[in-house]
Residue, then its C-alpha position, 0 to 999 in steps of 0.5 A: m658654391v658652384p653648381q655641378a651636374v650629372i646625366d644618367i643614361g639608363s635603360t628606361g630614361l635619361r635623368l639629369l641632376v643639378a646640385e651644389f655642395s656647401p663647405d660642410g659637404k651637404q648636397n643641395v639639389l637645384d634642378r632635376s629632370d627625368s625623360p623616359i626612353s625605351l633604350g633598354k627595350d631595344v637592346f634586350t630585344d635585338g642588341y642594338i639601339s634603334q635609329e629612332v631611339q638614338n634620335q630621341l636620345i640626342q633630342i633630350l640631351c640637346r634639351y638638357k644642354e640648354q637647361l644646364a646653360s641656364w645654370g652656367i654649366s657647359s656640356e664639357n663640365t657635366s658628368c654624363f654616364a651610361s650603365s648596363a643597357f648602353r654597355d650591352a648595345k653593340n652600336s654604343d661606340p658610334i652613338m657615343d661619338r654622335i652624342l659628343v659631336q652633336t651635344g658636346f657631352r662625353v659619355k662614360i660607360i660604367d660597369g656594374l661594380e662602379e655603379i655599386k660603388m657610386m650607389y654605396i656612396a649615395v646610400s652612405e650619405c643618406l644614412k649618415e645620421q642613422t649609422s646604426i642601420i648598417k653598422s650593427d647588424d647583417t645588412v643587404i642593400l638592394v638596387v633594382g634597375g632596368s638591366t641589372t640588380e645590384i646587391m651589397m651584403m654587409s656584416q657588422g658594417k663591413m662589406v662581405g659581398v657585392h654582385s651585379l646580377r643580370i636581373g632587371t625590370v626591362r630585361i625580364t619584361q622583354q624575356i617574358r613578353n608573350k610567354a607569361s600570361s598571369y601573375d603566377d607565371i611571372l612570379r615563378y619565372m622570377q623565383e627561378s631566376i633569382n634562386n639560381t643566384r641565391g647559392t652564391l650569395e649565401s656563401e658570403l652571407k646567410l640571407s636568412k640571418v639578415n635583419q636590416f634590408v635597405a632598398v633603393g630605387p624609384d619603385v620602392t620609393l613609391a611604395a614607401l611614400m604610399k605605405g611607409e613612414s618618414i624617418s628623416t629627410f629623404l629616408w623612409e621605413i616601411q613594415k614588411e607586411d605593409f610592403l607585401d600588401f602594396v605589392k598585392e595591390v599593384q598586381k591588381y592594376s593594369v599598366d594604364e591604371c598604374v599610370a593614373k593612380f601613381k602618376i608615373p610615366y608609362n614605361e615605368a608603369e610597365t615594369l612596376l610590378v616586376s620591380l616590386l616582385i624582385y624587391k619582395l623576393f629578396f626581402t622575404f629571403t631575410k628576417a628583416e621586419k622592415m625595409i629602409v628606403p633612402e631616396t637617392s640615386v647613382r647620380s647623387g653618388v657621382l656628384i658626391s664622389k667628385n667632392y671626395g678630395e675634401n672628405e677624407s673620412l668618407q674616403e677612408e671609410f670607403n677604402m676600408q670597405i674595399i679592403a673588407s671585400a677583398k679579405n672576404l674573397l680571400r676567406k671564401f677561397h680559404g687563403d692564408e690570412k696571416h700571410a696576406e696581412c703580413v705581406k700587405m704590411i710590408a708592401e705598404r711600408i716599402y711603398d711609403v719609403l718610395k713615396d716621393e719617387i714612385s709617382l703613383d697616386e693614393h689609389s695605386k697604394l690601395l691596389l697594392e694592398i688588395s694585390a697583397i691580400l689576394h696574391d696567393i688566392g690561387t692556391f685554392i685550386r693548386y699550388d703549382n702555378h698558383n699565381l696564374h690561378s690567382s690571376y684567374i680568380i681575381r679577374n673573374s671576381e667582383i671586389f667592391g669599389l674596384s672598377k674593371k680596370d682596377i681588377t685587371i691591374v690587380s690580377e696582373i700583379a698577382k700573375y707576376h708576383k712569383g718567379y723570374s718571369v716579367p710582364q714585358d714578355e706577355e703580349s697581353f701586358l704590352m697591349l695595356p695602356r702605358n700608365d697601367r703597365m707602369t703601375i703594374l711593374k712598380l706594384t708587382s716589384i714591391l709585392r715580390i719583395a714583401d712576399a719574399l720577406d714572408r717566404g716561410h709564411i711564419q711572419k718572422f719580420s714583424d719588426f724591421t726598418l727600411r731606408l734608402d742608402n747609396n742606391s740600395l734599399i736596406i732592410h734591417t731586421i730586429n730580433a730575427s735570426n736565420t734569414v737564409l730562406e728570406k735572402i734566397a727568396l730575395s735573390e730570386k725576386s728582387g730583380m724586377f725591383e732593381s730594374v724598375f726603381g734602380y735600388k739593390v735590395i739588401l737584407i741585414 
């Protein structure tokens, strides 16, 4: 077993995790470090990371480099990522360059959706022996951070909504500094901030009907250790009444008293009450009578994801959640679900026929499936130019498990699925990386064929065969008559496919 390492550059500190994985996928933590730093405070005050904090950051990373060397792990083989506070900093690019030059760590800035993805992986691993917790009832998974609060909403085990809310402990603390003098002032400010987002969340899942509440983070783990009961290793539960009592207790303490009583760093003590209040407000929106608290983190999710190739069942489960999230988005905009499912099925079969020469990975097939589900979502706004409206909705939506880059690709595919226009005519397309351009061209050309075969939205081609023969893709329909409409649609939409793959499309 080879040790692996990950470093998380967060709003309140740098955190290092070293672990190894057994052949059965079990994670064994070998080493960890937590170093406080006021990175988020700088960014949320004036938008920049100060020179002083930069120097502290470099010093900590140099120390981590030495620590990792003792495990035989180089900086080049360490996953180093930064989240929202670093992402918001106006001087993040030169700082990342300085980190690379002086420490050898290559920092990757992850967006909110990627952070949610890694947290879902970590939580799923922690709850794998307790699958009924999130598969039997409506469930909310909440992660409160320094800059953002990540929320995942699930119904009967399927993802129905994901959001990265700009509500974080450091962000709020900086916003109310010198403006809120009492607990009631802080509570009212936070209630109004959270209520502004509640309507959006309620459109996806009625929070008042949620009876499973999963909370992740060091502050809520502290509450579980103080007031909760252990379910299994690294998993606790805490009754609602006990949690609310703990919040009342903490509000009586000063920051110094929190440091002394709970043995936590000063910067964590500064935001402890705000963090617990965010959990409290979301918790009380639901009817859950207890809070499930896994002791895990995004860092664990990053390490687990690096071992995904050996865990096909976990990858399959994750892909199912991505598909479920896309379908819920389509449902939210009252899309034609039967047409979307039919186009998805046809597109998958065309992709499989071309698999040996398409030169794309399995993730690209997933992006094709998502594009097929969402390509017509823009009809909610207006049928005319609905492809442009689809692209806009997708680009400005959150789809669980997809990165910002993935969403850009899907939105571009939806944009060009209709008509004679080609992406190469758009300057915005030409500015994308070459690999992304080829992915968009190949997947769009497949989607156009699949969409043409359900031109009437009546799912006529439920039974058909595909084969490649003499530079042609032969589509042979079984028990389908009067295919004039589909042949006309193919004549309009097959040009890109023939240009990209070199196959003429023939429907017989």
